[in-house]
C-alpha positions as CSV (number, residue, x, y, z in Angstrom):
1,M,119.5,133.8,122.6
2,D,116.6,135.2,124.7
3,R,114.2,135.2,121.7
4,V,115.1,131.7,120.7
5,K,114.6,130.5,124.2
6,I,111.0,131.7,124.1
7,L,110.4,129.3,121.2
8,I,112.2,126.1,122.4
9,N,113.1,124.5,125.7
10,D,116.5,124.4,127.4
11,K,117.2,120.9,126.3
12,S,116.6,121.8,122.6
13,L,118.9,124.8,122.9
14,S,121.6,122.7,124.6
15,K,121.5,120.2,121.7
16,I,121.7,123.0,119.2
17,Q,124.6,124.7,120.9
18,S,126.6,121.4,121.1
19,A,125.8,120.2,117.6
20,K,128.7,120.0,115.1
21,I,127.7,121.2,111.6
22,L,129.7,120.9,108.4
23,I,128.9,123.3,105.6
24,V,130.5,122.4,102.3
25,G,130.3,125.4,99.9
26,V,130.2,128.9,101.3
27,G,128.6,130.6,98.3
28,G,125.1,132.2,97.9
29,V,123.4,129.3,99.7
30,G,126.1,128.1,102.1
31,S,126.9,131.6,103.5
32,N,123.2,132.2,104.2
33,V,123.0,128.8,105.9
34,A,125.9,129.6,108.2
35,E,124.6,133.0,109.2
36,S,121.1,131.7,109.9
37,L,122.5,128.8,111.9
38,V,124.6,131.0,114.2
39,R,121.7,133.4,114.7
40,N,119.6,130.4,115.8
41,G,122.2,129.3,118.4
42,F,124.5,126.9,116.7
43,K,128.1,127.4,117.9
44,N,130.2,124.7,116.2
45,I,130.5,125.0,112.5
46,T,133.1,123.9,110.0
47,L,133.3,125.7,106.7
48,V,134.7,124.2,103.5
49,D,135.4,126.3,100.4
50,A,138.5,127.1,98.3
51,D,137.2,130.2,96.6
52,K,137.7,133.9,97.4
53,V,135.1,136.6,97.6
54,D,134.6,138.3,94.3
55,I,132.6,141.4,93.5
56,S,130.2,139.2,91.4
57,N,129.2,137.5,94.7
58,F,127.9,140.7,96.3
59,N,124.3,140.3,95.1
60,R,123.7,137.0,97.0
61,H,126.4,136.1,99.4
62,A,126.0,136.9,103.1
63,I,129.7,137.9,103.0
64,G,129.2,140.2,100.0
65,F,130.9,143.3,101.5
66,K,133.8,145.4,100.2
67,K,135.9,144.7,103.3
68,Y,135.9,141.0,102.5
69,L,136.8,141.3,98.8
70,N,139.5,138.8,97.8
71,W,139.3,137.1,101.2
72,F,138.9,133.3,101.3
73,K,135.1,132.8,101.6
74,C,135.6,130.6,104.7
75,H,137.7,133.3,106.5
76,A,135.2,136.1,105.5
77,M,132.3,134.0,106.8
78,K,134.1,133.3,110.0
79,A,134.8,137.0,110.5
80,L,131.2,137.9,109.9
81,L,129.9,135.2,112.3
82,M,132.3,136.4,115.0
83,E,130.7,139.8,114.7
84,I,127.4,138.3,115.7
85,Y,128.6,136.2,118.7
86,D,132.0,135.7,120.4
87,D,131.4,132.3,122.0
88,I,131.3,130.3,118.8
89,D,133.8,127.8,117.3
90,I,134.2,128.2,113.5
91,T,136.7,126.1,111.7
92,C,137.9,127.0,108.1
93,I,139.1,124.5,105.5
94,T,140.2,126.4,102.4
95,E,139.9,123.4,100.1
96,R,137.4,122.2,97.6
97,F,135.8,119.0,98.7
98,N,136.6,116.2,96.3
99,F,137.4,112.5,96.0
100,E,141.0,113.0,97.1
101,N,140.4,114.9,100.4
102,K,137.0,113.4,101.3
103,E,138.3,111.4,104.3
104,L,140.2,114.3,105.7
105,I,137.2,116.7,105.6
106,L,134.8,114.1,106.9
107,R,137.1,112.7,109.6
108,N,135.0,114.3,112.4
109,D,131.7,113.0,113.6
110,Y,129.4,115.7,112.4
111,D,125.8,115.9,113.5
112,F,124.7,117.4,110.3
113,V,126.3,118.1,106.9
114,V,125.1,120.8,104.5
115,D,125.8,120.2,100.8
116,A,126.0,123.6,99.1
117,I,128.3,122.5,96.3
118,D,127.9,123.6,92.7
119,K,130.2,121.0,90.9
120,L,128.2,117.9,90.2
121,S,131.0,115.3,90.7
122,D,131.9,116.7,94.1
123,K,128.2,117.0,95.2
124,I,127.7,113.3,94.3
125,E,130.8,112.3,96.2
126,L,129.8,114.2,99.3
127,I,126.2,112.7,99.3
128,L,127.6,109.2,98.8
129,Q,130.1,109.6,101.6
130,C,127.6,111.0,104.0
131,L,125.1,108.2,103.3
132,N,127.7,105.6,103.6
133,K,128.9,107.0,106.9
134,K,125.3,107.5,108.1
135,L,125.8,111.2,108.5
136,N,122.8,113.4,108.3
137,I,122.9,115.5,105.2
138,I,120.7,118.1,103.5
139,S,121.5,119.0,99.9
140,A,120.8,122.2,97.9
141,M,120.0,121.9,94.3
142,G,120.2,124.7,91.7
143,A,119.5,128.2,93.0
144,G,120.8,130.1,90.0
145,G,118.6,131.3,87.2
146,K,115.4,131.4,89.3
147,I,113.4,134.3,90.5
148,N,110.1,133.1,91.9
149,P,110.2,132.1,95.7
150,E,106.9,130.4,95.4
151,N,108.5,127.6,93.4
152,I,111.0,126.7,96.1
153,K,110.4,123.4,97.9
154,I,111.9,121.1,100.5
155,S,111.3,117.4,100.5
156,D,112.9,114.0,100.5
157,F,115.1,113.4,97.5
158,G,112.8,110.7,96.2
159,E,109.9,113.1,96.1
160,A,111.8,116.1,94.6
161,Y,111.3,117.0,90.9
162,G,111.6,119.7,88.3
163,D,115.1,121.1,88.8
164,R,117.8,120.7,86.2
165,L,120.7,120.0,88.6
166,L,118.4,117.6,90.6
167,K,117.8,115.5,87.5
168,R,121.5,115.1,87.0
169,V,122.0,114.2,90.7
170,K,119.2,111.6,90.5
171,K,120.7,110.1,87.4
172,N,124.1,109.7,89.0
173,L,122.9,108.5,92.4
174,K,120.6,105.9,90.8
175,K,123.7,104.2,89.5
176,H,124.6,103.6,93.2
177,G,121.1,102.4,94.1
178,I,120.1,105.7,95.9
179,E,116.7,107.1,95.0
180,E,115.6,108.5,98.3
181,G,116.5,108.9,101.9
182,F,117.8,112.5,102.5
183,P,116.2,116.0,102.3
184,V,116.8,118.4,99.5
185,V,115.9,122.0,98.8
186,Y,115.1,122.8,95.1
187,C,113.2,125.1,92.9
188,I,110.8,123.8,90.2
189,E,111.1,127.0,88.1
190,E,112.7,126.6,84.7
191,T,116.2,127.9,84.7
192,R,116.7,131.3,83.1
193,Y,119.9,131.9,81.1
194,I,121.5,133.7,78.2
195,K,123.7,132.2,75.5
196,V,127.1,133.8,74.9
197,N,129.4,132.1,72.3
198,N,127.5,128.8,72.6
199,S,127.9,128.9,76.5
200,K,125.0,129.2,78.9
201,I,125.4,132.1,81.3
202,I,123.1,131.8,84.4
203,G,122.3,134.8,86.5
204,S,121.3,135.1,90.1
205,C,119.4,137.2,92.6
206,A,119.5,137.8,96.3
207,H,116.3,136.2,97.5
208,I,116.5,132.7,96.0
209,P,119.8,131.6,97.5
210,G,118.8,133.3,100.7
211,I,115.6,131.4,101.0
212,F,117.4,128.1,100.2
213,G,119.9,128.9,103.0
214,H,117.2,129.8,105.5
215,L,115.2,126.7,104.6
216,I,118.2,124.5,105.2
217,S,119.0,126.2,108.5
218,G,115.4,125.9,109.6
219,Y,115.3,122.2,108.7
220,I,118.4,121.6,110.8
221,F,117.1,123.7,113.7
222,N,113.8,121.8,113.8
223,Y,115.7,118.5,113.5
224,F,117.4,119.2,116.8
225,V,114.3,120.6,118.5
226,E,112.4,117.4,117.6
227,Q,115.3,115.2,118.8
228,S,114.9,116.7,122.3
229,L,111.1,116.3,122.6
């Protein structure tokens, strides 16, 4: 942590190291969030994901290594993080966040929650629960089908625009009276896809989910630095 200490004071680092972070979704975005947070000094992270590492993940997941193939993503992420630092506390929950298990997963008093969920209904539920419980949350919108990093933005939900998933999230949250009040990372670029048998197949690259992940990590990092000023 010597290089981080040069940038911030001891009080800030202490807040970072004691903060409890929940990351829901350990895919292309979530895995990059987790790695970046640990490299920035965060020690207490809970990972939630029911999926296993597949070879199709290798182009964008921080855990995209042959040695982790078919591992639960949470367990692979924990193994990777433990290779960086020993004195960290990583909890794995190999379940998909949903309406049924929301109370179990959100039972702890987290200092920040990262929404890196793909499924719309689960994403909406997580955001609603966090806002109702007054938990800090930052949400990732669609990172797939995009290639231009200059189109990536971070802003309050109320100011965000242009992303297809974001539009669906806005429509659903508006029904609950929520139109602003939490940060989101999104890309205004039109989603690229191909049609196969009337289905839309969306591709992905390494840098877009990676940038999403580092922006989220950076937002959380700066939040705790500002809290200690």
